[in-house]
N, C-alpha and C positions, 0 to 999 in steps of 0.2 A: 829298412830294405837297405841293402848294399848300393852305394854308387857304382855307376858302370863307367869304367874309363875305356874308349877304345885306343889302341896303339897302333899308329900306321908306320911301319919301320922294316927297310929291306934287309937289314942285316939280321939274320935269326939270333945269333948270341946276344946281340945288343938289344933286339926285341924282347928276348926271354929274360934279360937282366933287369930290364924296365918293370916288365909284368910281374915277376917274382918280388920286386921292391913295393909296388903297389898292393898285391895280394896280402903279403906280409903286414900292411898297414890297414888291412881291412876292406880294400877295394875290390868289386869284381872286375876282371879284366876280360877283354876281347882284343886279339891282334890280327893285324892283316899287313900284308908283305908288298902289296900293289894298290895302287890307286883304284883299278877296276874292282878287286874283290873287296875293297873299303867301301867303295860307293854302293855296289849292289847291297851290301850288309846294312849302310845307313838307311837306304830305300825303305828297307823292310822294318827298321827300328833305329831311332836314333840313340845313342848313349849320352850320359849326362856331362861327358868332356872327351874331347877329343885332341890327342897328342900326336902330332903329325912331323915327320921328318920332310924336308924340302925335296931331295934326290930320291926317287922310287924307282927301283929295277933300271928299265931302259929310258925312263922319263926325268930328265935332270931336273924339271922344274914340276914334277908330277903333284908334289906337295902343295904347291901354289894354286894348280887347277884344282886339287881336291878341296881346298878351302874356299876356293869361290863357288863350287858346286855345292859345299856344304852351307855356304851362307845363303844361296839361292832356297835351299830347304828350310833354314832356321836362322833368324836374326839373333836370337837369344843364346844359342849353343854355344858354350866356352869353347874355343880352340886355342890351342897353344902349339907353336913349332917349337920342336926341339931338334936341332940340327948342327952339324959341323960347320955349316957355312956360318961364318962369323961376320962378313961384311956390312957396312952400315946400309948399302944399297939393298941387301938381300933383306935386312931387317924391317927397312922403311916398305919395301914392296909387299913383305908379309902382312904388316900392320894396315897397309892401305887395302889390301884385300880383304879383310875385315877381322883377321885373327886378334886374339886378347892380349896374347903375349908372344915374345919371341925369344927363348932360350937357346943357349949354347951347349953342346954336350961336355964341356969341362964343368958344367955345373955337378956339384955332387949329388948323389941320390938323395941324401938327408935333405939337403937344400930343395931339390925337386920336390920332395913329397911335401914338405913344409909350404911350399908356394901352392902346392895343388889344395891341399887340405884348408890353408887361408883361404882360397877362392871361393870354396865350397862353404866355408863358415861364413863369409860374407855375403853370399847369395841366400843361405837360411836365415841370416839375420833381417834380412830386407824382406822375408816373405813370413816372418813368425807373425803369429795373430795380433801382437800389440802394434805391430806396423801395418796391418791391414787396411786400416783407413787413413793411411799415411799418402795423402794425396797432394801434389803441389802443383797450384795454378798460378802462371806468371803471364796475364794476358792471354796471348794465343797458344800458350805451352801448358800443357796437362801432361804431368808425370804420376805414375801409379805405380808406387813402390813395390806394393805385395805382387803384381803381375808383371814388373821389370819391362813396363810399356810407357812409352812418351809419344804425345801427338802434337802436331804444329797445326793450326787451323784445323783440328779435328780430323787430321789425316796422320796415319801413323808414320813415324821417322824411321823406323827400322833400324834402331840402333844398336850395335853389339853391347855384350856386357860393360866392357870397358868404357866405350862410348857413353852408354847410360849412365855410368856412376860419375863421368866427368861432367856430364852436363846436369845431374842430380846435385853434384857438389857445387857447381856454379850458381845455379839456380835457386839453391836452398836460402842463400843469402844474397840478394842482389845487391850490386854494389860493393861487396866486399872482394878485394882481390884475392885470388887464389894463386900461390906461386906452383912451379911444377913440381914440387915434392909434395904438395898438399892434395895436387891431382893425382900423382901417383899413389898415395896413401888411400884416396878415395877409391881409386880404382882396384887397388890391392895389386899393383904390378910395380915392377923395377924396370924402368925405360931411361934414356937418357934424353936430353933436351929436344934433339932432331925428331925422335920419334913421337914424343907429346905434341910437339908442332905439327905432326903429320896427322896425329889423331884428331886436332881441332880443325885442321883442313877439311878432314873428311867429315868431321860433324857440321861444319858450315856448310858444305856441300848438300848434305841431305836437307839440313833446313832450306837452302837456298832452291833445291829442286821443287819444293812445295810453295816457296814464297821468295822471289827472286830479290825482295826488299829488305830479306833478313840483314839485321845487322846488331843482333843483341848480344853477341860475345865479343867483347872489347880486348883488345891486345894491350897491356899496359907494359911498354917496352921497358926490360930490365927488371920487371917485377912479376910477370904473371898474366892471367886473365881474369875478366870478371863479366859477371851478366848486367848487361845495362839496364837499369831500373827504367819503365815506362815513364 
């Protein structure tokens, strides 16, 4: 069955261009021009991936609000911002809201398709039958790779895909330092140092919302991060 990609973009020509590119590469595509139109459709059925612009019609930050609404509906749904807004503040804002990647429209269609295809391939690899028994247990942490699900003290963490892969990479080998490039490779995203830092902060907040004493993710200054062994 074809993967369904939802494109939320208010410029018809740009929207159609992206849609045609995804369709040529074997994806099923749904397109929306406004946040309201998109969220109504998402409430009926979620896509396999949402590609969202930040500015939508009369809503300069409608994409951010849509991302927030989508995250309340699903922690695992892959969300990518694809926008002309290239400021670091916008990128950090999008990632803090739970997006898995933040791309700018100067990215070529070929590169965009490659990024999306690699993301789907990563998800499928984690859910193959050979990985269905792949459960990582580290004290209070339990990670189920087949279901892309993680808990702390038996409570769901609600990690996004990017956050899940980062935690998975860190906890798989406790005590081993993972640099930012290794974390990006694990999460299948291309980010700068500041956005990796934002993801780590967001992950820590999710753990601390369950356990205020959580301190298992250590910052190794100038090196990266590691999962602290008990």
